[in-house]
C-alpha positions in Angstrom: 65.1 56.7 158.2 64.3 57.9 161.7 61.0 58.0 163.5 59.0 61.2 163.6 58.2 60.8 167.3 60.1 60.0 170.4 57.4 57.7 171.8 58.6 54.1 172.1 56.7 51.4 170.2 56.1 48.3 172.4 56.6 45.1 170.5 55.6 41.5 170.9 57.1 38.7 168.8 55.1 35.7 167.7 57.6 32.9 166.7 60.8 32.3 168.6 62.6 30.5 165.8 65.6 31.7 163.9 63.8 34.6 162.1 62.0 35.6 165.2 65.4 35.8 167.0 66.7 38.1 164.2 63.8 40.5 164.9 64.4 40.3 168.6 68.0 41.1 168.2 67.2 44.1 166.0 64.5 45.5 168.3 66.8 45.4 171.3 69.2 47.7 169.4 66.8 50.4 168.6 67.2 52.3 171.9 64.3 54.7 172.6 62.5 53.8 169.3 61.3 50.4 170.4 60.7 48.2 173.5 60.7 44.4 173.2 58.0 43.5 175.7 56.7 40.0 175.0 57.3 36.7 173.1 55.5 33.5 172.4 56.0 30.3 170.5 54.1 27.0 170.0 57.1 25.5 171.8 57.1 27.5 175.0 60.6 26.4 176.2 62.1 28.1 173.2 60.1 31.3 173.9 61.4 31.1 177.5 64.9 30.7 176.2 64.6 33.7 173.9 63.2 35.8 176.8 66.3 35.2 178.8 68.6 35.8 175.8 66.9 39.0 174.7 65.8 40.3 178.2 62.1 40.0 177.3 59.9 40.5 180.5 56.8 38.5 179.4 56.4 35.1 177.8 52.8 34.5 176.7 51.4 31.0 176.5 49.8 31.5 173.1 49.7 33.9 170.1 46.1 34.8 171.1 47.2 35.8 174.6 50.0 37.9 173.2 47.8 39.6 170.6 45.3 40.5 173.4 48.0 42.0 175.6 46.9 45.7 176.1 50.5 46.7 176.8 51.6 46.1 173.2 51.4 48.5 170.2 52.8 46.2 167.5 53.4 42.6 166.7 56.0 40.8 164.7 54.7 37.7 163.0 57.5 35.2 162.3 55.9 31.8 162.0 55.2 29.3 159.1 53.4 30.9 156.2 50.1 29.2 156.7 49.6 31.2 160.0 50.5 34.6 158.6 47.0 35.6 157.6 45.0 34.5 160.7 47.5 35.9 163.1 47.9 39.2 161.3 44.2 39.6 161.0 43.7 38.8 164.7 46.4 41.3 165.6 44.8 44.1 163.4 41.4 43.4 165.0 43.0 43.8 168.4 44.3 47.2 167.5 47.9 46.2 166.8 50.3 47.2 164.0 52.0 44.3 162.3 55.5 43.7 160.9 55.0 40.5 158.9 57.6 38.1 157.6 57.6 37.3 153.9 55.8 35.9 152.0 52.7 37.9 153.1 50.6 34.8 153.0 50.6 31.3 151.6 48.3 32.4 148.8 46.8 35.5 147.4 43.3 34.9 148.8 44.7 35.0 152.3 46.9 38.0 151.4 43.8 39.9 150.2 42.1 39.1 153.5 45.0 40.9 155.3 44.7 43.9 152.9 41.0 44.2 153.6 41.5 44.1 157.3 44.4 46.6 157.2 42.2 49.0 155.2 39.3 48.5 157.6 41.3 49.1 160.8 43.8 51.7 159.4 46.6 50.0 161.2 50.1 49.7 159.7 51.1 46.4 158.0 54.6 46.1 156.6 56.1 43.1 154.9 59.7 42.5 156.1 61.3 42.5 152.6 64.7 43.4 153.9 66.5 43.2 150.6 64.9 46.5 149.6 66.8 48.1 152.4 70.4 47.1 151.8 72.8 49.9 151.0 73.3 48.5 147.6 69.6 48.2 146.7 69.0 51.8 147.9 72.0 53.0 145.8 70.6 51.2 142.7 67.1 52.6 143.3 68.6 56.1 143.7 70.4 55.8 140.3 67.2 54.5 138.6 65.1 57.3 140.0 67.7 59.8 138.8 67.0 58.6 135.3 70.4 56.9 134.7 68.7 53.8 133.3 65.9 55.4 131.4 62.8 53.3 130.7 63.2 49.8 132.0 62.0 47.3 129.5 63.5 43.9 130.6 64.7 42.4 133.9 66.2 39.0 134.6 66.4 37.9 138.2 66.9 34.8 140.2 68.6 32.8 143.0 69.8 29.3 142.0 71.0 27.3 144.9 72.7 24.0 144.1 72.1 22.3 147.4 69.9 24.2 149.8 66.6 22.4 150.6 65.7 23.7 154.1 64.3 21.4 156.8 63.3 18.5 154.7 60.0 17.1 155.9 59.3 20.1 158.1 56.8 22.9 157.4 59.2 24.3 154.8 58.6 21.4 152.4 54.8 21.0 153.0 52.6 22.9 150.6 49.8 23.2 153.2 52.0 25.1 155.6 54.5 26.9 153.3 52.4 27.5 150.2 55.3 26.3 148.0 59.0 25.7 147.8 61.9 28.0 146.7 59.5 30.1 144.6 57.6 31.3 147.7 60.7 31.1 150.0 63.6 32.9 148.1 61.8 33.7 144.9 59.6 36.2 146.6 62.7 38.2 147.6 63.9 38.5 144.0 60.4 39.2 142.7 59.8 41.9 145.3 63.1 43.7 144.9 62.9 43.6 141.1 59.4 45.1 141.0 60.5 47.7 143.5 63.5 48.7 141.4 61.2 48.8 138.3 58.9 51.3 139.9 56.2 48.8 141.0 54.4 48.0 137.7 51.4 45.7 137.8 51.7 42.2 136.4 49.2 41.4 133.6 50.2 37.9 132.5 52.4 35.1 133.8 53.8 31.9 132.2 55.7 29.6 134.5 56.8 26.0 135.3 57.9 24.3 138.5 59.9 21.1 139.0 60.5 18.7 141.9 63.5 16.6 140.8 65.6 16.6 144.1 63.3 16.9 147.1 61.2 13.9 146.6 64.4 11.8 146.5 65.8 13.5 149.6 68.7 15.0 147.6 70.0 18.6 147.7 69.5 19.0 151.4 70.8 22.3 152.8 71.8 23.4 156.3 68.9 25.6 157.2 66.1 24.2 159.4 65.8 20.9 161.1 64.9 17.9 158.9 62.1 15.5 159.8 62.8 12.4 157.8 59.4 11.0 158.7 57.8 14.0 157.2 56.9 14.8 153.6 58.0 16.9 150.5 55.2 18.1 148.2 56.7 21.4 146.9 58.9 22.3 144.0 62.7 22.6 144.1 63.0 24.8 141.0 60.7 27.4 139.3 61.1 29.5 136.2 58.7 32.2 134.9 58.1 35.0 132.5 56.0 37.9 133.8 54.6 40.7 131.6 53.9 44.1 133.3 51.4 46.7 132.5 54.0 49.2 131.3 55.1 46.8 128.5 58.2 45.5 130.4 59.0 41.9 131.1 60.5 40.2 134.2 62.0 36.7 134.1 62.5 34.7 137.3 64.6 31.6 138.0 64.9 30.1 141.5 65.9 26.8 143.0 66.7 25.1 146.3 68.6 22.4 144.5 69.8 22.2 140.9 72.7 21.2 138.7 73.7 24.8 138.1 77.0 26.6 137.7 78.5 28.0 140.9 78.2 31.7 139.9 74.4 31.5 139.8 74.2 30.7 143.6 74.3 34.4 144.4 71.0 36.3 144.1 71.1 38.4 140.9 69.1 41.1 139.1 70.0 42.3 135.6 68.1 45.5 134.7 68.0 46.7 131.1 66.9 50.2 130.3 66.9 52.5 127.3 69.7 54.7 128.7 71.7 52.2 130.7 71.5 49.0 132.7 72.3 47.7 136.2 73.7 44.3 137.0 73.5 43.2 140.6 75.2 39.9 141.6 75.4 39.2 145.3 76.8 42.2 147.1 78.1 44.0 144.0 76.4 46.2 141.3 77.6 47.5 138.0 76.1 50.3 135.9 76.4 49.8 132.1 75.8 52.4 129.4 77.0 53.5 126.0 79.1 56.5 125.3 79.2 56.9 121.6 80.1 53.4 120.3 81.8 52.4 123.5 80.3 50.3 126.3 81.2 51.9 129.7 80.8 50.2 133.0 81.1 51.6 136.5 80.7 50.1 139.9 77.8 51.2 142.1 78.8 51.7 145.7 76.4 51.0 148.5 74.9 54.1 150.2 76.1 52.9 153.6 76.6 49.8 155.8 73.6 50.2 158.0 72.0 46.8 158.8 69.0 46.4 156.5 67.0 44.6 159.2 67.4 47.6 161.4 66.2 49.9 158.6 63.2 47.7 158.1 62.3 48.1 161.8 62.9 51.8 161.8 60.9 52.3 158.6 58.0 50.3 160.2 58.1 52.5 163.4 58.2 55.6 161.3 55.2 54.5 159.3 53.3 53.9 162.6 54.2 57.4 163.9 53.6 59.3 160.6 50.6 57.3 159.3 52.4 57.0 155.9 52.2 53.7 154.0 55.4 51.7 154.3 57.4 51.1 151.1 56.8 47.3 151.4 53.1 47.7 152.0 50.3 45.2 152.3 49.4 45.8 148.6 52.9 45.1 147.5 52.8 41.8 149.4 49.5 41.0 147.8 50.9 41.7 144.3 53.8 39.3 145.0 51.4 36.6 146.2 49.2 37.0 143.0 52.3 36.5 140.9 53.4 33.4 142.9 49.9 31.9 142.6 49.8 32.6 138.9 53.2 30.8 138.4 51.9 27.7 140.2 48.6 27.9 138.2 50.5 28.2 134.9 52.7 25.3 135.8 49.6 23.1 136.6 47.7 24.2 133.4 50.6 24.5 131.0 49.2 27.8 129.8 49.5 31.6 130.3 47.6 33.1 133.2 46.1 36.6 132.7 45.8 38.9 135.7 43.1 41.6 136.1 43.4 44.5 138.5 39.9 45.9 138.5 
């Protein structure tokens, strides 16, 4: 995944927190492909600290100032979910390409606003779904595309953490800012990767339920993020759903930040069942399963390489800018994820199935 041009893309990063720092570190390693030019954060001392750490020449006083910087070609948006849509839309209107952290937006209405602005401006928007780019995920996708699995008819995926509520009382646990709990935080990773491996079928109906049994009682607290014990918790800590796709296949999803679950479930997993074979991904290992006569045969799938998936995300984004091609984790793929997430929350609230139309 190399760029099709030698021109360097000049980046600004909005959000100097942990995820923003990950992007800064990656961009500094891309050599002639990228130049990290500016950073901003609502807490300016943190932006100033990152500027020193990552040798960034300009610290802007606000996202608006950074977006209007004529010396930038692209913007990385790495802020709480509530601000994804307004900042991305503002950046597109200012003529910038956008690499946007997941989830695309806090709900599908805001996600569609991004899609519409991206289509109007013709600029590149890519959702930073880095799990698609691991060496293992790419090896599995290669095997599926080669026909080794046949027609995929059922997939089970999830990520069940026993004790991992992030930043209790911070934006992570406030629906207004995050859009939801583990479903929109880690569930979107498993949803996105599963749909990608399945060939991106469209969801047509969703039945789901969410629960909040730990967070409201300040149990199950993890190590990510900074707690604010004077804050609030109004999101789920577990979600389960069954999604029907337009090709007749089904996808089941189970995610949690905190649950009384067996230890083996704490690793992200995807179990893919096809007519000619199946693939089971658990953590960093994958197994191919098929039948030879009456015998069940299993073989380990090796990763394609050990290239850092975040670096591949950045390079793919840069290549999309230079070539004009739609990135693999496009704005429409992000919108599809958001529609499913919204439908799960709606189904949980209503107790019924939610039908999805794609007219």
